[in-house]
ZALO-631838 format. One record per residue: z, y, x of N, C-alpha, C in turn; residue in one letter. Coordinates in steps of 0.1 Angstrom, whole numbers, plus 5000, padded with zeros to 4 digits. Layout:
<<Z Y X> <Z Y X> <Z Y X> 'a'>
...
END
This chain:
<<5195 9349 8001> <5191 9337 7993> <5176 9338 7991> 'm'>
<<5168 9327 7993> <5154 9327 7993> <5148 9325 7979> 'n'>
<<5153 9333 7969> <5147 9333 7956> <5151 9345 7949> 'h'>
<<5143 9348 7938> <5145 9361 7931> <5156 9359 7921> 'y'>
<<5167 9367 7922> <5179 9365 7915> <5181 9376 7904> 't'>
<<5173 9386 7903> <5175 9397 7894> <5166 9395 7882> 'r'>
<<5169 9401 7870> <5159 9402 7860> <5147 9409 7864> 'p'>
<<5135 9404 7861> <5123 9410 7866> <5121 9424 7860> 'h'>
<<5119 9434 7869> <5117 9448 7865> <5103 9452 7868> 'd'>
<<5094 9453 7858> <5080 9456 7861> <5078 9470 7867> 'p'>
<<5088 9478 7866> <5086 9492 7872> <5088 9491 7887> 'n'>
<<5097 9483 7892> <5099 9482 7906> <5090 9471 7912> 's'>
<<5086 9461 7904> <5078 9450 7909> <5067 9447 7898> 'h'>
<<5056 9454 7899> <5045 9452 7889> <5040 9438 7889> 'p'>
<<5041 9431 7901> <5036 9417 7902> <5048 9408 7903> 'f'>
<<5048 9396 7896> <5058 9386 7898> <5057 9380 7911> 'h'>
<<5045 9376 7915> <5043 9369 7928> <5030 9373 7935> 'v'>
<<5031 9373 7948> <5019 9376 7956> <5014 9363 7962> 'y'>
<<5001 9360 7960> <4995 9347 7965> <4989 9350 7978> 'l'>
<<4996 9346 7989> <4990 9347 8003> <4982 9335 8006> 'a'>
<<4969 9337 8009> <4960 9325 8011> <4949 9329 8020> 'h'>
<<4943 9319 8027> <4931 9321 8035> <4919 9319 8026> 'g'>
<<4907 9322 8032> <4895 9321 8025> <4892 9307 8021> 'q'>
<<4896 9297 8029> <4893 9283 8026> <4901 9278 8013> 'a'>
<<4912 9285 8010> <4921 9282 7999> <4919 9291 7987> 'd'>
<<4907 9298 7987> <4905 9307 7976> <4905 9300 7962> 'f'>
<<4898 9289 7961> <4897 9282 7948> <4911 9277 7943> 'l'>
<<4919 9272 7953> <4932 9267 7949> <4941 9279 7944> 'l'>
<<4941 9290 7952> <4948 9302 7948> <4943 9308 7935> 'a'>
<<4930 9308 7933> <4924 9313 7920> <4929 9304 7908> 'e'>
<<4930 9291 7910> <4935 9282 7900> <4949 9286 7896> 'r'>
<<4957 9288 7906> <4971 9291 7904> <4972 9305 7897> 'v'>
<<4964 9314 7901> <4964 9328 7895> <4961 9327 7880> 'h'>
<<4951 9319 7877> <4946 9317 7863> <4958 9311 7854> 'r'>
<<4964 9301 7860> <4975 9294 7852> <4986 9304 7850> 'i'>
<<4990 9311 7860> <5001 9321 7859> <4998 9332 7849> 'l'>
<<4985 9336 7849> <4981 9346 7839> <4982 9341 7825> 'd'>
<<4979 9329 7823> <4980 9323 7810> <4995 9321 7805> 'h'>
<<5004 9321 7815> <5018 9320 7813> <5024 9334 7811> 'm'>
<<5017 9344 7813> <5022 9358 7812> <5028 9363 7825> 'g'>
<<5026 9356 7836> <5031 9361 7849> <5020 9368 7856> 'l'>
<<5023 9380 7862> <5013 9387 7870> <5013 9383 7884> 'r'>
<<5002 9378 7889> <5001 9374 7903> <4990 9382 7910> 'a'>
<<4993 9386 7922> <4984 9394 7930> <4976 9385 7939> 'y'>
<<4963 9387 7939> <4953 9382 7948> <4945 9394 7953> 'm'>
<<4943 9394 7966> <4935 9406 7972> <4921 9407 7966> 'y'>
<<4915 9395 7962> <4902 9396 7957> <4901 9402 7943> 'e'>
<<4912 9402 7936> <4912 9407 7922> <4915 9422 7922> 'h'>
<<4921 9427 7933> <4925 9441 7933> <4919 9448 7945> 'y'>
<<4906 9452 7945> <4900 9459 7956> <4907 9472 7959> 'p'>
<<4907 9476 7971> <4913 9489 7975> <4903 9498 7983> 'h'>
<<4893 9503 7976> <4883 9511 7983> <4889 9523 7990> 'p'>
<<4885 9524 8003> <4890 9535 8011> <4903 9533 8017> 'g'>
<<4909 9522 8015> <4923 9519 8020> <4922 9507 8030> 'k'>
<<4929 9508 8041> <4929 9497 8051> <4935 9485 8044> 'k'>
<<4929 9473 8048> <4934 9461 8042> <4948 9458 8045> 'a'>
<<4953 9461 8057> <4967 9459 8061> <4976 9468 8052> 'a'>
<<4972 9480 8050> <4981 9489 8042> <4981 9484 8027> 'd'>
<<4970 9480 8022> <4969 9475 8009> <4978 9462 8007> 'a'>
<<4978 9453 8017> <4986 9441 8016> <5000 9444 8016> 'v'>
<<5005 9453 8025> <5019 9457 8026> <5023 9463 8012> 'v'>
<<5015 9472 8007> <5019 9478 7994> <5020 9467 7983> 'q'>
<<5010 9458 7983> <5010 9447 7972> <5022 9438 7974> 'a'>
<<5026 9435 7986> <5037 9426 7988> <5050 9434 7984> 'i'>
<<5051 9447 7987> <5062 9455 7983> <5063 9455 7967> 't'>
<<5052 9455 7961> <5051 9456 7946> <5054 9442 7939> 'd'>
<<5055 9431 7947> <5057 9418 7942> <5071 9413 7944> 's'>
<<5076 9406 7934> <5090 9401 7934> <5092 9390 7944> 'a'>
<<5081 9381 7945> <5082 9369 7954> <5068 9368 7960> 'e'>
<<5068 9359 7971> <5055 9357 7978> <5053 9342 7979> 'v'>
<<5042 9336 7974> <5039 9322 7976> <5028 9322 7987> 'a'>
<<5031 9314 7997> <5022 9313 8009> <5015 9300 8010> 'v'>
<<5002 9299 8010> <4995 9287 8011> <4993 9283 8025> 'f'>
<<5002 9275 8030> <5001 9270 8044> <4995 9256 8044> 'l'>
<<4983 9255 8039> <4976 9242 8040> <4971 9241 8054> 't'>
<<4964 9230 8056> <4958 9228 8070> <4949 9240 8073> 'd'>
<<4942 9245 8064> <4933 9257 8066> <4942 9270 8067> 'a'>
<<4951 9272 8058> <4959 9284 8057> <4968 9286 8069> 'g'>
<<4973 9275 8074> <4983 9275 8085> <4976 9281 8098> 'a'>
<<4963 9280 8099> <4956 9285 8110> <4949 9298 8108> 'g'>
<<4952 9304 8096> <4946 9317 8093> <4955 9329 8098> 's'>
<<4949 9338 8106> <4956 9349 8111> <4960 9358 8099> 'a'>
<<4951 9359 8089> <4954 9367 8078> <4967 9363 8070> 'w'>
<<4968 9349 8068> <4979 9344 8062> <4992 9346 8070> 'v'>
<<4991 9345 8083> <5003 9348 8091> <5007 9362 8090> 'h'>
<<4998 9371 8089> <5001 9385 8088> <5008 9388 8074> 'q'>
<<5003 9382 8064> <5009 9383 8051> <5023 9378 8051> 'e'>
<<5025 9366 8057> <5038 9361 8057> <5048 9369 8065> 'm'>
<<5043 9374 8076> <5051 9383 8085> <5055 9395 8077> 'g'>
<<5046 9401 8070> <5049 9413 8062> <5060 9410 8051> 'a'>
<<5058 9398 8045> <5068 9394 8035> <5082 9392 8041> 'a'>
<<5082 9386 8052> <5095 9384 8059> <5101 9398 8063> 'l'>
<<5093 9407 8068> <5098 9420 8072> <5103 9428 8060> 'a'>
<<5098 9426 8048> <5102 9433 8036> <5113 9425 8029> 'l'>
<<5117 9414 8034> <5128 9406 8028> <5125 9400 8015> 'g'>
<<5112 9396 8013> <5108 9390 8001> <5111 9375 8000> 'k'>
<<5116 9370 7989> <5117 9355 7987> <5104 9349 7989> 'p'>
<<5103 9338 7997> <5091 9331 8000> <5091 9317 7995> 'i'>
<<5080 9313 7989> <5077 9299 7985> <5065 9294 7993> 'i'>
<<5068 9286 8004> <5057 9281 8012> <5051 9269 8006> 'p'>
<<5038 9268 8006> <5031 9256 8001> <5025 9249 8013> 'i'>
<<5031 9238 8018> <5028 9233 8031> <5021 9219 8030> 'i'>
<<5011 9218 8038> <5003 9205 8038> <5009 9196 8049> 'q'>
<<5021 9191 8047> <5027 9183 8057> <5038 9174 8050> 't'>
<<5043 9164 8057> <5054 9156 8051> <5067 9162 8054> 't'>
<<5068 9172 8063> <5080 9178 8067> <5080 9193 8065> 's'>
<<5088 9198 8055> <5087 9212 8051> <5094 9221 8062> 'p'>
<<5087 9222 8074> <5092 9230 8084> <5081 9239 8090> 'q'>
<<5084 9251 8093> <5074 9260 8100> <5081 9268 8110> 'a'>
<<5084 9262 8122> <5092 9269 8132> <5087 9283 8135> 'p'>
<<5096 9293 8137> <5092 9306 8140> <5091 9315 8128> 'g'>
<<5091 9310 8116> <5090 9318 8104> <5103 9320 8097> 'f'>
<<5108 9310 8090> <5120 9312 8082> <5125 9298 8079> 't'>
<<5137 9298 8073> <5142 9285 8068> <5135 9282 8055> 'd'>
<<5126 9273 8055> <5118 9270 8043> <5125 9260 8034> 'l'>
<<5136 9264 8028> <5144 9255 8020> <5137 9252 8006> 'd'>
<<5127 9260 8003> <5121 9258 7990> <5106 9254 7992> 'r'>
<<5103 9247 8002> <5089 9244 8005> <5083 9235 7994> 'a'>
<<5071 9237 7991> <5063 9229 7982> <5054 9221 7991> 'v'>
<<5055 9208 7990> <5046 9199 7998> <5033 9197 7991> 'v'>
<<5022 9200 7998> <5008 9200 7993> <5001 9188 7998> 'f'>
<<4995 9180 7988> <4986 9169 7992> <4972 9172 7986> 'd'>
<<4962 9173 7995> <4949 9177 7990> <4943 9167 7980> 'a'>
<<4948 9154 7980> <4943 9144 7971> <4949 9147 7957> 'a'>
<<4961 9153 7956> <4967 9156 7943> <4973 9170 7943> 'r'>
<<4964 9180 7943> <4969 9194 7943> <4977 9198 7931> 'p'>
<<4975 9191 7920> <4982 9194 7908> <4998 9192 7909> 'e'>
<<5002 9183 7918> <5016 9180 7920> <5022 9193 7926> 'v'>
<<5016 9198 7937> <5021 9210 7943> <5021 9222 7933> 'a'>
<<5011 9223 7925> <5010 9234 7916> <5022 9233 7906> 'i'>
<<5024 9220 7901> <5035 9218 7892> <5049 9222 7898> 'g'>
<<5051 9219 7911> <5063 9222 7918> <5065 9238 7919> 'h'>
<<5054 9244 7922> <5054 9259 7923> <5057 9265 7909> 'l'>
<<5051 9260 7899> <5053 9266 7885> <5068 9264 7881> 'l'>
<<5073 9252 7885> <5087 9249 7882> <5096 9259 7888> 'w'>
<<5094 9262 7901> <5103 9272 7908> <5101 9286 7902> 'l'>
<<5089 9290 7898> <5087 9303 7893> <5093 9304 7879> 'l'>
<<5092 9294 7871> <5098 9294 7858> <5114 9296 7859> 'r'>
<<5120 9289 7868> <5134 9290 7870> <5137 9304 7875> 'v'>
<<5130 9309 7885> <5133 9322 7891> <5132 9334 7881> 'd'>
<<5122 9333 7871> <5120 9343 7862> <5124 9340 7848> 'f'>
<<5133 9330 7847> <5139 9326 7834> <5128 9323 7823> 'd'>
<<5118 9316 7826> <5107 9313 7816> <5110 9299 7811> 'i'>
<<5119 9298 7802> <5122 9286 7796> <5116 9283 7782> 'f'>
<<5111 9294 7776> <5104 9292 7764> <5093 9303 7763> 'd'>
<<5086 9304 7752> <5076 9314 7751> <5063 9307 7747> 'g'>
<<5052 9314 7750> <5039 9308 7746> <5030 9307 7759> 's'>
<<5019 9300 7757> <5010 9297 7768> <4996 9299 7762> 'l'>
<<4987 9307 7768> <4974 9309 7763> <4964 9299 7770> 'n'>
<<4959 9290 7762> <4950 9280 7767> <4937 9279 7760> 'v'>
<<4927 9273 7767> <4914 9272 7761> <4913 9258 7755> 'e'>
<<4909 9257 7743> <4907 9244 7736> <4895 9237 7742> 'c'>
<<4897 9224 7747> <4886 9217 7752> <4875 9214 7742> 'p'>
<<4878 9214 7729> <4868 9211 7719> <4859 9222 7715> 'a'>
<<4865 9234 7711> <4857 9245 7707> <4856 9256 7717> 'c'>
<<4864 9255 7728> <4864 9265 7739> <4869 9279 7734> 'h'>
<<4876 9279 7723> <4883 9291 7719> <4897 9291 7725> 'g'>
<<4903 9303 7727> <4916 9304 7732> <4926 9305 7722> 'f'>
<<4938 9298 7724> <4948 9297 7714> <4962 9298 7722> 'a'>
<<4972 9304 7715> <4985 9304 7720> <4993 9292 7715> 'a'>
<<4998 9284 7725> <5006 9273 7721> <5020 9275 7727> 'v'>
<<5030 9267 7722> <5043 9268 7727> <5044 9263 7742> 'd'>
<<5050 9270 7750> <5052 9266 7764> <5061 9253 7764> 'l'>
<<5057 9242 7770> <5065 9230 7769> <5079 9232 7776> 'p'>
<<5089 9227 7770> <5103 9227 7775> <5103 9220 7789> 'a'>
<<5112 9225 7798> <5112 9220 7811> <5116 9205 7812> 'm'>
<<5125 9201 7803> <5129 9187 7803> <5118 9178 7798> 'h'>
<<5109 9183 7789> <5097 9175 7785> <5087 9175 7796> 'a'>
<<5086 9186 7804> <5077 9186 7815> <5081 9176 7826> 'v'>
<<5094 9176 7829> <5099 9167 7839> <5098 9152 7835> 'r'>
<<5100 9149 7822> <5099 9135 7818> <5084 9131 7818> 'e'>
<<5075 9140 7814> <5061 9137 7815> <5056 9135 7829> 'a'>
<<5061 9143 7838> <5058 9141 7852> <5062 9127 7857> 'm'>
<<5075 9124 7854> <5080 9111 7859> <5073 9099 7853> 'd'>
<<5068 9100 7840> <5062 9089 7833> <5047 9089 7834> 'r'>
<<5041 9099 7841> <5027 9101 7841> <5021 9102 7827> 'd'>
<<5026 9111 7820> <5021 9113 7806> <5018 9128 7804> 'r'>
<<5010 9131 7794> <5007 9145 7790> <5017 9150 7781> 'l'>
<<5017 9163 7779> <5026 9170 7769> <5017 9177 7759> 'v'>
<<5022 9180 7748> <5015 9188 7738> <5011 9180 7726> 'g'>
<<4998 9182 7722> <4993 9177 7709> <4993 9188 7699> 'g'>
<<4993 9201 7704> <4993 9212 7695> <4979 9213 7689> 'h'>
<<4979 9216 7676> <4966 9218 7669> <4960 9231 7672> 'a'>
<<4947 9231 7676> <4940 9244 7679> <4939 9251 7666> 'c'>
<<4942 9264 7666> <4942 9272 7654> <4928 9275 7649> 'r'>
<<4918 9273 7657> <4904 9276 7654> <4897 9264 7648> 'q'>
<<4899 9252 7655> <4891 9240 7651> <4900 9229 7647> 'c'>
<<4913 9230 7649> <4922 9219 7644> <4924 9207 7654> 'g'>
<<4916 9207 7665> <4917 9196 7674> <4931 9197 7682> 'h'>
<<4937 9186 7685> <4949 9186 7693> <4946 9191 7707> 'p'>
<<4956 9199 7713> <4954 9203 7726> <4965 9197 7735> 'i'>
<<4962 9189 7744> <4971 9182 7753> <4971 9189 7767> 'y'>
<<4983 9190 7773> <4984 9197 7786> <4989 9188 7797> 'l'>
<<4984 9191 7809> <4989 9184 7821> <5004 9189 7823> 's'>
<<5013 9181 7825> <5027 9185 7828> <5028 9193 7841> 'p'>
<<5019 9191 7850> <5019 9197 7863> <5014 9211 7863> 'f'>
<<5002 9212 7858> <4995 9225 7858> <4995 9233 7845> 't'>
<<4999 9226 7834> <4999 9232 7821> <4985 9236 7816> 'l'>
<<4975 9229 7822> <4961 9231 7818> <4957 9222 7807> 'e'>
<<4949 9226 7798> <4945 9217 7787> <4936 9205 7792> 'p'>
<<4938 9194 7786> <4931 9182 7790> <4922 9177 7778> 'm'>
<<4910 9171 7782> <4901 9166 7772> <4908 9155 7764> 'a'>
<<4905 9154 7751> <4912 9145 7742> <4910 9130 7747> 'e'>
<<4899 9127 7752> <4897 9113 7756> <4905 9109 7768> 'q'>
<<4909 9119 7776> <4918 9117 7787> <4933 9115 7783> 'l'>
<<4935 9120 7771> <4949 9121 7766> <4953 9108 7759> 'a'>
<<4944 9100 7754> <4947 9088 7747> <4956 9079 7754> 'l'>
<<4967 9075 7748> <4977 9066 7755> <4985 9072 7765> 'g'>
<<4984 9085 7767> <4992 9092 7778> <5000 9104 7773> 'r'>
<<5003 9103 7760> <5011 9114 7754> <5026 9111 7756> 'i'>
<<5033 9121 7761> <5047 9119 7763> <5054 9117 7749> 'w'>
<<5063 9107 7749> <5070 9104 7737> <5064 9094 7728> 'g'>
<<5052 9089 7732> <5045 9079 7724> <5046 9065 7731> 'e'>
END
């Protein structure tokens, strides 16, 4: 089965997910890494964990071994990257659940695996793919409640807010609305979140777009 089905054990898998990406997708992968970190999920990116004196191939295999799942950025740029193909090949050889992020209308990648959980990526709306990826990871790791560490757009201080319930996220996605309205504990301004990326939105962008209003 192509998803993580056991309770996450940080001893056997220090990382929840390995982010396999090419150089051209660094900013996209970095954005996902930051969001996951704010959710309390540990994501591996090669750029964040240098391995001095160790061959890159050996470091990658060890990191994938240490990860419960692997998300592969098969965008137009990533699909042509030899590095990404090597990462995905290592993940397949190790039997890791894979979430492919594919820039195509058809979630197929012949020669790799049955991509039954493919996330379709549209460069014009990357937040939709990010939202789909976050949804899958929340289900896989049973993250249905808890807190989210976000930066207040008003005072730029960091605050812990309640992680939006998945039913509220789904309705907000369907209605093109934001979620939240949590008061910042430092300045009192409301913090609104994108239902796709769970990133804070500026107050002026939130007016008239709050879920439930």
